C-alpha positions in Angstrom: 143.7 43.2 -105.8 143.7 44.9 -102.1 146.5 47.2 -100.7 145.6 47.9 -96.7 147.4 51.1 -95.9 146.2 50.9 -92.3 144.1 53.8 -90.7 140.8 52.6 -92.6 142.4 53.1 -95.8 142.0 50.2 -98.4 143.1 50.7 -102.1 141.3 48.2 -104.3 142.6 47.6 -108.0 139.4 46.8 -110.1 139.3 46.2 -114.1 139.5 49.9 -114.8 141.4 51.4 -112.0 142.2 51.9 -108.4 139.5 52.8 -106.0 140.5 54.1 -102.5 138.1 53.4 -99.5 138.1 54.7 -96.2 136.2 52.7 -93.9 136.8 50.9 -90.7 136.3 47.0 -90.5 133.0 47.1 -89.7 131.6 49.7 -92.5 134.0 48.0 -95.1 132.5 44.6 -94.6 129.3 45.7 -95.4 129.4 47.8 -98.2 128.3 45.1 -100.6 129.5 44.1 -104.0 127.4 46.6 -106.0 129.1 49.6 -104.9 132.5 48.2 -106.6 130.5 47.4 -109.6 129.6 51.0 -110.0 133.0 52.2 -109.0 134.4 50.2 -111.7 132.2 51.7 -114.3 133.0 55.2 -113.3 137.0 54.1 -113.5 136.1 53.3 -117.1 135.8 57.1 -117.9 139.3 58.0 -119.7 142.1 59.6 -117.6 140.8 59.3 -114.3 143.2 60.8 -111.7 141.5 59.4 -108.5 138.6 57.9 -107.2 137.5 57.1 -103.8 134.5 56.1 -101.3 134.0 57.7 -98.0 132.2 55.2 -95.0 128.7 56.7 -96.0 129.0 55.3 -99.5 126.2 53.4 -100.8 124.6 52.8 -104.4 122.9 55.7 -106.4 121.9 56.3 -109.7 125.1 56.1 -112.2 127.4 56.7 -109.2 127.6 55.8 -105.5 126.8 58.6 -103.0 130.1 59.1 -101.1 132.1 59.0 -104.0 135.3 61.6 -104.8 136.3 61.6 -108.4 139.0 63.7 -110.0 140.1 64.4 -113.4 142.4 67.3 -114.7 141.1 70.4 -116.0 143.3 70.4 -119.2 142.3 67.0 -120.4 139.5 65.7 -118.0 135.6 64.9 -118.2 132.7 66.1 -116.3 129.9 63.6 -115.4 126.3 64.9 -114.1 126.1 61.4 -112.8 129.1 61.9 -110.4 127.4 65.4 -109.3 124.0 63.9 -108.5 120.5 64.9 -109.2 120.3 67.6 -106.3 123.1 70.0 -107.4 124.5 72.0 -104.7 122.9 69.9 -101.7 124.4 70.7 -98.7 124.3 71.6 -94.8 124.4 75.1 -93.1 124.7 75.6 -89.1 123.4 78.4 -87.5 124.3 79.2 -83.9 121.8 80.8 -81.0 122.4 82.3 -77.5 120.1 79.2 -76.4 120.9 76.5 -73.8 119.4 72.9 -73.7 117.7 73.6 -70.5 116.1 76.9 -72.3 114.2 74.4 -74.7 113.7 71.3 -72.6 110.0 72.0 -71.9 108.1 70.0 -75.0 105.2 72.7 -75.2 107.8 75.3 -75.9 109.6 73.1 -78.6 106.0 72.3 -80.3 105.9 76.2 -80.3 109.2 76.8 -81.8 108.4 74.1 -84.5 105.2 75.8 -85.3 106.9 79.3 -85.6 109.1 78.0 -87.9 106.9 76.4 -90.5 105.0 79.7 -90.5 108.1 81.1 -92.6 109.6 78.0 -93.8 107.4 75.9 -96.3 107.8 72.0 -95.6 106.1 70.5 -98.5 107.9 69.0 -101.9 106.5 71.7 -104.2 107.2 74.8 -102.1 105.4 78.1 -102.0 107.9 80.9 -101.5 107.0 83.7 -98.9 109.5 85.8 -100.6 108.0 87.1 -104.0 110.2 90.1 -104.3 113.3 87.8 -104.9 114.3 87.4 -108.5 115.7 84.2 -109.6 117.7 85.7 -112.2 119.6 87.9 -109.8 120.3 85.0 -107.1 121.3 82.3 -109.8 123.6 85.1 -111.4 125.1 86.7 -108.1 124.3 84.1 -105.1 123.7 85.8 -102.0 124.9 89.0 -103.4 121.7 88.9 -105.5 119.0 89.0 -102.7 117.4 92.3 -101.7 119.5 93.6 -98.6 116.4 93.2 -96.2 117.2 89.5 -96.3 120.6 89.7 -95.3 120.8 90.4 -91.7 124.2 91.8 -91.6 124.1 93.5 -94.6 124.4 96.9 -93.0 127.3 95.8 -90.7 130.2 95.6 -93.4 133.0 94.8 -90.9 131.1 91.8 -89.8 129.0 90.3 -92.6 128.9 87.0 -91.7 126.4 86.0 -94.1 129.1 86.6 -97.0 132.2 85.6 -95.0 131.0 82.4 -93.2 130.0 80.5 -96.0 132.1 78.1 -98.6 131.0 80.4 -101.5 128.9 83.3 -101.4 128.8 83.8 -105.1 129.9 81.4 -108.3 130.8 83.1 -111.2 130.3 81.9 -114.6 129.1 82.5 -118.3 125.4 83.8 -117.7 124.9 83.6 -121.4 123.7 80.0 -120.8 120.7 81.0 -118.9 119.2 81.9 -122.0 118.5 78.1 -122.7 116.5 78.0 -119.7 112.5 77.4 -120.5 110.2 79.9 -119.1 108.3 77.1 -116.8 111.9 76.1 -115.2 112.4 80.2 -113.9 108.7 80.2 -112.7 109.0 76.8 -110.7 112.3 78.2 -109.1 110.8 81.4 -108.2 108.2 79.4 -106.2 110.7 77.3 -104.3 113.1 79.9 -102.9 113.3 79.6 -99.3 111.7 76.0 -99.1 112.8 72.8 -97.5 111.7 70.2 -99.9 111.1 66.6 -99.3 113.2 63.5 -98.7 116.1 63.8 -96.3 116.1 67.6 -96.0 115.7 69.2 -93.0 115.8 71.7 -90.2 116.8 70.3 -86.8 117.3 71.9 -83.3 120.0 70.4 -81.8 122.3 71.0 -78.5 126.0 70.4 -78.7 128.9 69.0 -76.6 132.4 70.0 -77.1 135.3 67.3 -77.7 137.8 68.3 -75.3 140.6 67.9 -77.7 139.2 70.7 -79.9 137.8 73.0 -77.5 139.9 75.9 -78.4 138.9 75.7 -82.1 135.0 75.1 -80.7 135.6 78.3 -78.4 137.1 80.4 -81.7 134.1 79.4 -83.7 131.7 80.3 -80.9 130.7 77.2 -79.8 129.7 76.1 -76.0 128.6 73.0 -74.1 124.8 72.6 -74.1 124.3 75.3 -76.9 121.6 74.9 -79.1 122.3 75.6 -82.9 120.0 75.0 -86.0 121.4 72.5 -88.7 119.5 73.0 -92.1 119.9 70.3 -95.0 118.6 71.1 -98.7 119.5 71.8 -102.1 118.9 73.7 -105.2 115.3 72.5 -105.5 113.7 72.7 -108.6 116.2 74.5 -110.2 119.1 71.9 -110.1 116.4 69.0 -110.1 115.3 70.2 -113.9 119.1 70.7 -114.9 120.0 67.2 -114.1 117.7 65.1 -116.3 117.8 67.8 -119.0 121.6 67.6 -119.7 122.1 63.7 -118.6 120.2 63.3 -121.7 121.9 65.5 -123.7 125.0 63.9 -122.7 123.7 60.4 -123.7 123.2 61.7 -127.1 126.7 63.2 -127.5 128.1 59.8 -126.3 126.0 57.8 -128.9 127.3 60.4 -131.5 131.1 59.7 -130.1 130.3 56.1 -129.8 131.4 55.8 -126.2 129.9 54.7 -123.0 130.1 52.2 -120.0 128.3 49.3 -118.9 126.0 51.4 -116.9 123.8 53.4 -119.1 123.1 55.8 -116.4 126.5 56.9 -116.0 127.0 59.8 -118.6 130.3 61.9 -119.0 131.8 64.2 -121.5 135.3 65.9 -122.0 135.0 69.4 -120.0 136.1 71.3 -123.2 133.2 70.2 -125.1 130.0 72.1 -125.7 128.3 69.8 -123.5 130.7 69.9 -120.8 130.8 73.6 -120.7 127.3 74.3 -121.0 126.8 71.5 -117.8 129.3 73.1 -116.1 128.3 76.7 -116.4 124.5 75.9 -115.5 125.8 73.8 -112.8 127.2 76.7 -111.2 123.8 78.7 -111.3 122.3 75.8 -109.3 125.1 76.1 -106.6 124.3 79.9 -106.4 120.5 79.0 -105.9 121.4 76.2 -103.4 123.3 78.5 -101.0 120.5 81.1 -101.5 117.9 78.7 -100.8 119.6 77.6 -97.4 120.2 81.1 -96.7 116.5 82.0 -97.0 115.6 78.9 -95.0 117.9 80.1 -92.1 116.4 83.6 -92.7 113.1 81.8 -92.0 114.1 80.2 -89.0 115.4 83.4 -87.4 112.1 85.1 -88.0 110.3 82.0 -86.3 112.6 82.1 -83.5 111.7 85.7 -82.9 108.7 85.0 -82.6 109.1 82.9 -79.8 111.8 84.6 -78.1 111.4 88.4 -78.9 112.9 90.5 -81.8 116.8 90.5 -80.1 117.3 86.8 -81.1 120.1 86.7 -83.4 121.3 83.6 -85.0 124.4 84.1 -86.9 125.6 81.2 -89.5 128.6 79.2 -88.5 129.0 77.8 -92.0 127.4 76.6 -95.2 128.8 74.2 -97.4 127.9 71.5 -100.1 128.3 67.9 -100.9 127.1 67.4 -104.8 129.2 69.6 -107.3 132.1 69.4 -109.4 134.5 72.4 -108.8 137.8 73.5 -110.1 140.5 73.2 -107.4 144.2 73.4 -107.3 146.0 70.0 -106.0 149.6 68.9 -106.8 150.1 72.3 -108.2 147.6 72.1 -111.1 143.8 72.7 -111.8 141.7 69.8 -111.4 138.2 69.0 -111.5 136.8 67.5 -108.4 133.5 65.8 -108.3 132.3 65.4 -105.0 128.7 63.2 -104.9 127.7 63.2 -101.3 131.0 64.0 -99.9 132.1 67.2 -97.8 135.0 69.2 -98.4 137.2 69.3 -94.9 140.3 71.7 -95.4 142.5 71.9 -92.4 143.8 75.1 -90.6 146.4 77.2 -92.8 144.7 75.7 -96.3 144.7 78.3 -98.8 141.2 77.6 -100.0 139.8 78.4 -96.7 137.8 81.5 -96.5 139.6 84.1 -94.6 137.4 83.5 -91.3 138.7 80.4 -91.1 142.3 80.1 -92.4 143.6 79.7 -88.8 141.6 76.8 -87.7 140.2 75.2 -91.0 136.6 75.5 -91.6 133.7 73.8 -90.1 132.5 70.6 -91.8 129.3 69.6 -91.0 128.0 66.2 -91.1 124.1 65.2 -90.3 123.5 61.9 -88.8 119.7 60.8 -89.0 116.4 61.8 -87.1 117.1 60.4 -83.7 121.0 60.3 -83.7 123.8 62.5 -83.3 125.2 64.9 -85.9 128.7 66.1 -85.8 130.4 69.3 -86.4 134.2 68.3 -87.6 137.3 69.8 -88.9 140.0 68.6 -91.9 143.5 67.4 -90.9 146.3 68.2 -93.0 146.2 64.1 -93.9 143.1 64.6 -95.3 145.0 65.8 -98.5 145.5 61.9 -99.6 141.6 62.1 -100.2 141.4 65.4 -101.7 140.3 66.8 -98.6 136.9 64.9 -98.8 135.0 63.2 -96.0 131.5 61.8 -95.8 128.5 63.8 -96.0 126.1 62.1 -93.5 125.5 58.5 -92.1 124.6 57.3 -95.6 121.5 55.0 -96.3 121.7 51.4 -95.5 118.3 50.4 -97.2 116.0 51.9 -99.9 112.7 53.6 -98.6 110.8 50.9 -99.9 112.9 48.3 -97.8 112.5 50.7 -94.8 108.9 50.7 -95.2 108.8 47.2 -95.3 111.0 46.2 -92.6 110.9 48.8 -89.9 107.6 49.3 -87.8 106.5 52.7 -86.6 106.8 51.3 -82.8 110.7 50.8 -83.7 110.8 54.3 -85.1 109.2 55.8 -82.3 111.4 53.9 -79.8 114.3 55.4 -81.5 112.6 58.8 -81.3 112.2 58.1 -77.4 108.5 59.3 -77.9 107.0 59.7 -74.5 110.5 60.7 -72.6 111.5 63.8 -71.4 114.4 63.3 -74.1 111.7 63.1 -77.2 112.9 64.2 -80.3 110.0 66.2 -81.4 108.9 66.3 -85.1 106.4 68.4 -87.4 104.9 65.9 -88.9 101.5 64.4 -87.3 102.4 60.9 -87.6 105.5 58.9 -88.1 104.3 56.6 -90.7 104.8 59.8 -93.3 108.2 59.8 -92.5 109.1 56.4 -92.1 111.4 56.1 -94.6 113.6 58.6 -93.2 113.8 56.8 -89.9 117.2 56.1 -88.4 116.8 52.4 -89.1 117.1 53.6 -93.1 120.8 54.6 -92.5 124.2 53.3 -91.6 125.5 53.9 -87.8 126.6 57.3 -88.2 129.1 56.9 -85.0 130.8 54.0 -87.2 130.9 56.3 -90.2 132.5 59.5 -88.2 134.9 56.7 -86.4 135.9 55.9 -89.9 136.7 59.3 -90.9 138.4 59.9 -87.6 140.5 56.8 -87.9 141.6 57.8 -91.5 143.0 61.0 -90.1 140.8 62.9 -92.8 139.0 64.8 -90.0 138.4 65.2 -86.2 135.3 66.1 -84.0 134.8 69.5 -82.8 131.4 69.1 -81.5 128.5 66.3 -81.3 125.1 67.5 -81.9 122.2 65.8 -80.5 118.8 66.4 -81.7 115.7 68.1 -79.9 113.4 69.0 -82.6 113.2 68.2 -86.2 111.0 70.0 -89.1 111.0 67.5 -92.0 109.7 68.1 -95.6 107.1 65.8 -97.3 
């Protein structure tokens, strides 16, 4: 049964519960039947309070990317499948004093790419440059666990943006659970601090254009037309990557013991108050700490690279850092709830009590990447976003698999979308486009349709559009 609420909001009654879908007509009509099968499996987890898809929704393992799923803390469930494998994966944007015209020269942009790569390892396994960072400190204390030399504003306590302009600078949890982590995991995680990783992770140099209706907010955030910003997408690397499979296995064993399950063997869950649930939640927080620090250190490396090109006076203050793969206790409807966001971004409006102090007045920046060759967006939440627990999209969302992309899209088509050979060419760090073909714009939904869906649903509005100029991709 379908109930159309208007404004890009549909409510679909499935066998096991109700699914809310936020998408315009074009996006909605192309979602495909599989996402509804996965939603119904998720809704079969007992006592679900709410579940929705944002317009970037697409098939994942156990749960679609683009899912928000909510349970009450007192009697609810936690699911690693509805968190995702890259725990704490998220976005970060840093400001620069540069303007588009300052870096329009291709030779200069190539120099910038090379300089950043010197400090930011962009291969899948990674090899950290920061050997004095202790993993046990950062997974326990977040950014506070870093040596002061890596926190650029450590010595300016009245303006410590590194700690105040991030969604979370530290997650507190029972660190006794760290005793269960094997030695090899500590070692590999140490090797990857400040590294980009592969897949859809990136560092991108962009120039922005301000939306007139939100110009006042943009100016308060320090944005201006033509400004060059740095957008970063990465996660918890090996730390979160090894937690996911291990605890999926533990959950599956517990579910067999309890005699529960769903039609999808990849969907695992446990009551929040069980030993399995508590162990996962506590160690998930350790991965969230790692993820925030990892993006912080990538940004630190970007600043060092830009200083090599533009001089030691170059400063790149953080605009915001936020996640899109996690389960977090939040207060909604005057009670504590566990909000799972798998590939969805929190977008709080002005005045919301969960905003960091720096963004109480305006609401915080919600950072939405597109794909290589397409725009990304900086948005701000609207009060009407409460209907979706203040969740919006996390990006464009894949429209086809990596294998299908390689079979259906040619390198020439990829090159055309990147404007190769023109003055507007989006430069990349990889020697050939073939090596990153599975990340081409044709692999993703039309990000403008995704953003139109979010805006039309009243979940958030656009503050600035960000157009790519240079991309550093991991392989």
